[in-house]
MIMARLO-877588 format. One record per residue (C-alpha): residue number from 1; x, y, z. Coordinates in Angstrom, 2 decimals, decimal comma. Layout:
<recs>
{NUM {X Y Z}}
...
</recs>
This chain:
<recs>
{1 {31,94 129,95 75,42}}
{2 {28,18 129,98 74,61}}
{3 {26,83 133,55 75,21}}
{4 {23,72 132,00 76,91}}
{5 {25,92 130,37 79,48}}
{6 {27,78 133,57 80,18}}
{7 {24,64 135,66 80,65}}
{8 {23,23 133,15 83,12}}
{9 {25,66 134,21 85,78}}
{10 {24,95 137,38 87,56}}
{11 {27,40 140,30 87,23}}
{12 {30,31 139,93 89,64}}
{13 {29,86 136,22 90,27}}
{14 {32,82 133,70 90,55}}
{15 {33,70 130,16 89,59}}
{16 {36,24 128,62 92,00}}
{17 {38,61 126,36 90,12}}
{18 {39,77 124,46 93,34}}
{19 {37,51 124,34 96,35}}
{20 {38,30 122,43 99,55}}
{21 {36,23 124,08 102,22}}
{22 {34,12 122,04 104,61}}
{23 {30,65 120,73 103,35}}
{24 {28,15 122,27 105,73}}
{25 {25,10 124,48 105,11}}
{26 {26,89 127,37 106,86}}
{27 {29,77 127,06 104,47}}
{28 {27,62 126,82 101,45}}
{29 {25,97 130,10 102,56}}
{30 {29,36 131,78 103,20}}
{31 {30,48 130,65 99,67}}
{32 {27,35 132,01 98,05}}
{33 {27,65 135,34 100,04}}
{34 {31,08 135,77 98,52}}
{35 {29,63 135,75 95,03}}
{36 {30,83 132,22 94,23}}
{37 {28,28 130,29 92,10}}
{38 {30,23 127,12 91,23}}
{39 {33,22 125,29 92,54}}
{40 {35,52 122,36 91,52}}
{41 {35,37 120,42 94,80}}
{42 {38,09 118,25 95,97}}
{43 {35,71 115,37 96,67}}
{44 {38,12 112,72 97,84}}
{45 {41,30 112,66 100,01}}
{46 {44,38 112,43 97,88}}
{47 {46,38 109,20 97,86}}
{48 {43,57 107,03 99,03}}
{49 {41,97 103,79 97,80}}
{50 {38,76 103,06 95,91}}
{51 {36,71 102,10 98,93}}
{52 {37,50 105,38 100,72}}
{53 {36,76 107,25 97,52}}
{54 {33,37 105,71 97,27}}
{55 {32,56 106,36 100,99}}
{56 {33,46 110,02 100,57}}
{57 {31,36 110,45 97,41}}
{58 {28,46 108,88 99,23}}
{59 {28,91 111,41 102,05}}
{60 {28,95 114,33 99,65}}
{61 {25,70 113,09 98,02}}
{62 {24,05 112,91 101,38}}
{63 {25,13 116,39 102,39}}
{64 {24,08 117,90 99,02}}
{65 {20,69 116,17 99,22}}
{66 {20,13 117,45 102,70}}
{67 {20,89 120,97 101,61}}
{68 {19,32 120,97 98,19}}
{69 {18,22 124,57 98,38}}
{70 {21,92 125,66 98,89}}
{71 {24,01 123,26 96,83}}
{72 {23,69 121,02 93,82}}
{73 {25,98 118,62 92,08}}
{74 {26,56 119,71 88,40}}
{75 {28,06 117,84 85,51}}
{76 {27,94 120,42 82,72}}
{77 {28,09 124,19 82,09}}
{78 {24,43 124,03 81,38}}
{79 {23,74 122,71 84,88}}
{80 {26,21 125,30 86,41}}
{81 {24,14 127,86 84,67}}
{82 {20,80 126,47 86,02}}
{83 {22,19 126,27 89,58}}
{84 {23,47 129,88 89,40}}
{85 {20,02 131,07 88,20}}
{86 {18,44 129,30 91,23}}
{87 {21,10 130,92 93,54}}
{88 {22,35 127,38 94,50}}
{89 {26,00 126,56 94,66}}
{90 {27,01 124,31 91,77}}
{91 {29,47 121,62 92,93}}
{92 {31,61 119,92 90,32}}
{93 {32,96 116,64 91,62}}
{94 {36,79 116,73 91,24}}
{95 {39,88 114,98 92,59}}
{96 {43,44 115,97 93,07}}
{97 {44,84 112,53 92,03}}
{98 {43,77 109,28 90,45}}
{99 {45,44 106,95 92,84}}
{100 {42,06 105,44 93,95}}
{101 {41,64 103,95 90,50}}
{102 {43,97 101,24 91,72}}
{103 {44,97 99,01 88,77}}
{104 {42,14 99,62 86,38}}
{105 {42,09 102,85 84,31}}
{106 {38,72 101,72 82,96}}
{107 {37,21 102,74 86,26}}
{108 {37,19 106,24 84,68}}
{109 {33,97 105,15 82,97}}
{110 {32,35 104,58 86,34}}
{111 {33,68 107,82 87,71}}
{112 {32,04 109,68 84,98}}
{113 {28,72 107,91 85,55}}
{114 {29,05 108,91 89,21}}
{115 {29,42 112,67 88,16}}
{116 {33,13 113,17 88,39}}
{117 {34,25 115,73 85,89}}
{118 {37,87 116,98 86,85}}
{119 {40,73 114,81 87,79}}
{120 {44,49 115,05 88,33}}
{121 {46,75 112,00 87,68}}
{122 {48,92 112,34 90,77}}
{123 {49,16 114,28 94,03}}
{124 {52,68 115,33 95,08}}
{125 {54,14 111,86 95,35}}
{126 {54,50 108,99 92,81}}
{127 {51,87 106,62 91,74}}
{128 {51,39 104,18 88,77}}
{129 {50,43 107,11 86,45}}
{130 {53,35 109,35 87,05}}
{131 {55,34 111,61 89,35}}
{132 {54,02 114,34 91,60}}
{133 {55,45 117,86 92,36}}
{134 {57,42 116,64 95,28}}
{135 {58,52 113,30 93,85}}
{136 {61,19 112,83 91,17}}
{137 {60,76 116,10 89,19}}
{138 {62,24 114,43 86,16}}
{139 {59,95 111,40 86,43}}
{140 {57,95 110,72 83,30}}
{141 {54,32 109,92 82,77}}
{142 {54,09 106,09 82,81}}
{143 {52,56 103,89 80,10}}
{144 {49,51 103,62 82,33}}
{145 {49,56 107,39 82,67}}
{146 {49,40 107,72 78,86}}
{147 {46,39 105,36 78,89}}
{148 {44,84 107,58 81,52}}
{149 {45,25 110,68 79,38}}
{150 {43,81 108,94 76,35}}
{151 {40,66 107,76 78,15}}
{152 {40,25 111,15 80,02}}
{153 {40,12 112,71 76,52}}
{154 {37,83 110,17 75,17}}
{155 {35,37 110,43 78,09}}
{156 {35,60 114,22 77,87}}
{157 {36,79 114,56 81,44}}
{158 {38,89 117,67 82,49}}
{159 {42,59 117,04 83,10}}
{160 {44,11 119,09 85,88}}
{161 {48,04 119,09 86,54}}
{162 {48,38 121,28 89,65}}
{163 {50,15 118,59 91,72}}
{164 {52,19 116,98 88,98}}
{165 {55,96 117,00 88,62}}
{166 {57,23 119,16 85,76}}
{167 {58,26 116,38 83,35}}
{168 {55,04 114,34 84,04}}
{169 {53,04 117,60 83,41}}
{170 {54,96 118,14 80,10}}
{171 {54,21 114,59 79,01}}
{172 {50,48 115,03 79,71}}
{173 {50,31 118,40 77,89}}
{174 {52,05 116,89 74,87}}
{175 {49,65 113,92 74,85}}
{176 {46,38 115,49 75,54}}
{177 {44,07 116,35 72,71}}
{178 {41,81 118,61 74,86}}
{179 {42,46 121,64 76,97}}
{180 {44,37 121,14 80,09}}
{181 {44,35 123,21 83,29}}
{182 {46,44 123,96 86,29}}
{183 {43,61 124,61 88,72}}
{184 {45,70 126,17 91,51}}
{185 {49,43 126,72 90,60}}
{186 {51,14 130,12 90,98}}
{187 {54,14 131,32 89,09}}
{188 {57,39 129,93 90,25}}
{189 {59,11 133,04 88,72}}
{190 {57,50 135,01 91,58}}
{191 {57,43 132,46 94,40}}
{192 {60,00 129,60 94,49}}
{193 {57,77 126,85 95,84}}
{194 {58,17 123,50 94,27}}
{195 {54,30 123,41 94,00}}
{196 {54,36 126,40 91,69}}
{197 {55,09 126,07 87,94}}
{198 {57,65 127,39 85,58}}
{199 {56,58 129,66 82,72}}
{200 {56,92 127,03 80,04}}
{201 {54,21 124,89 81,68}}
{202 {51,88 127,86 81,86}}
{203 {52,51 128,50 78,16}}
{204 {52,00 124,88 77,13}}
{205 {48,64 124,76 79,11}}
{206 {47,51 127,87 77,36}}
{207 {48,53 126,41 73,95}}
{208 {46,11 123,44 74,62}}
{209 {43,29 126,15 75,16}}
{210 {43,52 125,63 78,88}}
{211 {44,05 127,84 81,89}}
{212 {46,41 128,46 84,77}}
{213 {44,68 129,22 88,10}}
{214 {46,09 131,74 90,57}}
{215 {45,64 130,56 94,13}}
{216 {45,37 132,21 97,55}}
{217 {47,02 129,50 99,60}}
{218 {49,76 131,56 101,28}}
{219 {52,72 129,22 100,89}}
{220 {52,31 129,56 97,05}}
{221 {52,07 133,32 97,16}}
{222 {55,06 134,19 99,36}}
{223 {57,86 132,69 101,31}}
{224 {59,69 135,25 103,52}}
{225 {56,68 137,27 104,59}}
{226 {52,97 136,84 104,86}}
{227 {51,38 137,46 101,45}}
{228 {48,54 139,93 100,70}}
{229 {46,04 140,46 97,92}}
{230 {48,68 142,51 96,17}}
{231 {50,76 139,28 95,77}}
{232 {47,65 137,59 94,29}}
{233 {47,36 140,43 91,77}}
{234 {51,11 140,12 90,97}}
{235 {50,64 136,45 90,01}}
{236 {47,67 137,40 87,88}}
{237 {49,69 140,10 86,19}}
{238 {52,51 137,71 85,47}}
{239 {50,28 135,14 83,85}}
{240 {48,25 137,66 81,90}}
{241 {51,56 139,03 80,47}}
{242 {52,73 135,59 79,82}}
{243 {49,85 133,67 78,27}}
{244 {47,12 136,37 77,74}}
{245 {43,91 137,29 79,61}}
{246 {41,94 134,32 78,14}}
{247 {44,06 131,72 79,91}}
{248 {44,10 132,91 83,51}}
{249 {41,73 131,64 86,13}}
{250 {41,21 131,39 89,92}}
{251 {41,36 128,49 92,36}}
{252 {41,03 129,42 96,03}}
{253 {42,49 126,31 97,75}}
{254 {40,99 127,71 100,97}}
{255 {40,38 124,75 103,36}}
{256 {37,93 126,83 105,48}}
{257 {36,45 124,95 108,34}}
{258 {38,28 121,74 107,75}}
{259 {41,15 121,79 110,26}}
{260 {41,41 122,36 114,00}}
{261 {44,54 124,02 115,27}}
{262 {45,86 120,61 116,41}}
{263 {45,26 119,09 112,92}}
{264 {46,82 122,13 111,19}}
{265 {49,95 121,91 113,33}}
{266 {50,25 118,21 112,49}}
{267 {50,30 119,09 108,82}}
{268 {52,20 122,34 108,69}}
{269 {53,76 122,87 112,17}}
{270 {57,40 122,35 113,16}}
{271 {57,43 118,88 111,50}}
{272 {55,28 119,42 108,36}}
{273 {54,07 116,63 106,13}}
{274 {55,46 118,58 103,14}}
{275 {58,67 120,26 104,42}}
{276 {59,63 121,16 100,84}}
{277 {56,54 123,47 100,69}}
{278 {55,84 124,78 104,16}}
{279 {59,18 124,05 105,78}}
{280 {60,80 126,71 103,77}}
{281 {58,53 129,50 104,87}}
{282 {59,32 132,25 107,34}}
{283 {58,03 132,22 110,96}}
{284 {55,04 134,23 109,82}}
{285 {53,25 130,96 108,81}}
{286 {51,19 130,10 111,86}}
{287 {47,76 128,83 112,41}}
{288 {46,54 132,40 112,87}}
{289 {48,09 133,33 109,56}}
{290 {46,92 130,29 107,67}}
{291 {44,99 132,30 105,13}}
{292 {45,70 135,39 103,12}}
{293 {44,51 138,65 104,69}}
{294 {41,36 139,84 102,83}}
{295 {40,52 136,28 101,79}}
{296 {40,19 134,36 105,08}}
{297 {36,71 133,11 104,39}}
{298 {34,91 132,38 101,08}}
{299 {32,44 135,13 102,09}}
{300 {35,31 137,49 101,22}}
{301 {35,75 136,20 97,68}}
{302 {34,40 139,47 96,30}}
{303 {37,51 141,22 97,67}}
{304 {39,49 139,40 94,98}}
{305 {37,50 141,01 92,27}}
{306 {37,86 144,34 93,97}}
{307 {41,67 143,95 94,23}}
{308 {41,92 143,14 90,50}}
{309 {39,70 146,15 89,76}}
{310 {42,04 148,28 91,86}}
{311 {45,02 146,90 89,94}}
{312 {43,43 148,28 86,74}}
{313 {41,50 145,33 85,32}}
{314 {38,18 146,23 83,68}}
{315 {35,04 144,38 84,64}}
{316 {35,10 142,16 81,45}}
{317 {38,76 141,14 82,30}}
{318 {37,91 140,45 85,87}}
{319 {34,97 138,27 84,72}}
{320 {37,37 136,20 82,54}}
{321 {39,79 135,60 85,29}}
{322 {37,29 134,89 88,00}}
{323 {34,66 132,92 85,99}}
{324 {34,43 133,01 82,26}}
{325 {37,76 131,39 81,19}}
{326 {37,00 128,29 83,20}}
{327 {33,42 128,11 81,83}}
{328 {34,88 128,19 78,32}}
{329 {37,33 125,42 79,03}}
{330 {34,86 123,25 80,82}}
{331 {32,23 123,54 77,99}}
{332 {34,84 122,72 75,41}}
{333 {36,08 119,68 77,26}}
{334 {32,78 118,39 78,56}}
{335 {30,95 119,17 75,41}}
{336 {27,89 120,66 77,27}}
</recs>
């Protein structure tokens, strides 16, 4: 990573590799208060169509324009640095799938023009590109999926595989000529969720030059009991020992302010949308316990740095995990 880009971020600041909190001025201020200076925003609802995607992006642009002193859309590490210098939250437009591309991979050209920089091919289920984590785990990347990888590489867009099935993910990792990330996927060796990844996928991502992002979403940290920041540190330890400090990152996946209790129950209650993920949890997983203690708001993001420090990581190592590794990967992929 360019030293100038690194120095532009104040000591103790954070880049969130997967951000899905509500888009309001109050939330921008909470996020900044937690030391976060840039986020990979899930800008569109997964498994949606092109028209809905465009409408969502238009709403995002309107919100950011209205709060220009608190948030700014960024398309390069240089722009992330400038936003951080101005104490404004840098928002990277990202998506957790590519279903909205419908039947034309070439729409990626348009998405880049619109500012999109990070994309996954598929979200949990199956689409024309490949298989998600909760679909056929042995399902391969399709021919169209290979075209998607090739064009993502050519356009210098960041590939993210967090919601992919294992074989589809392996196919992407083998095909990509640029670094690939898992923005928010914990270690299956520590937590047996189908959304977490086996060690070989983490290794392969690191071999591309990419990163694996440890997330705080409770169902990916623990199953039988409510997880804590100690569990977060355990997953960090596991990945550091597995792939090295230069390939571990952070993705909050904290949907702060986005769901009423009624909405939450419809997704994760007695009849959850993804029973393979939340239906296997103990009775601790309730609306009141929907976030990990110590990180129940983006304003508490600094607690994660403190927890890693308490675990024994020096400041430089914490900087790598919580910010610098993603900056390096983004800069290499985007070229700026």
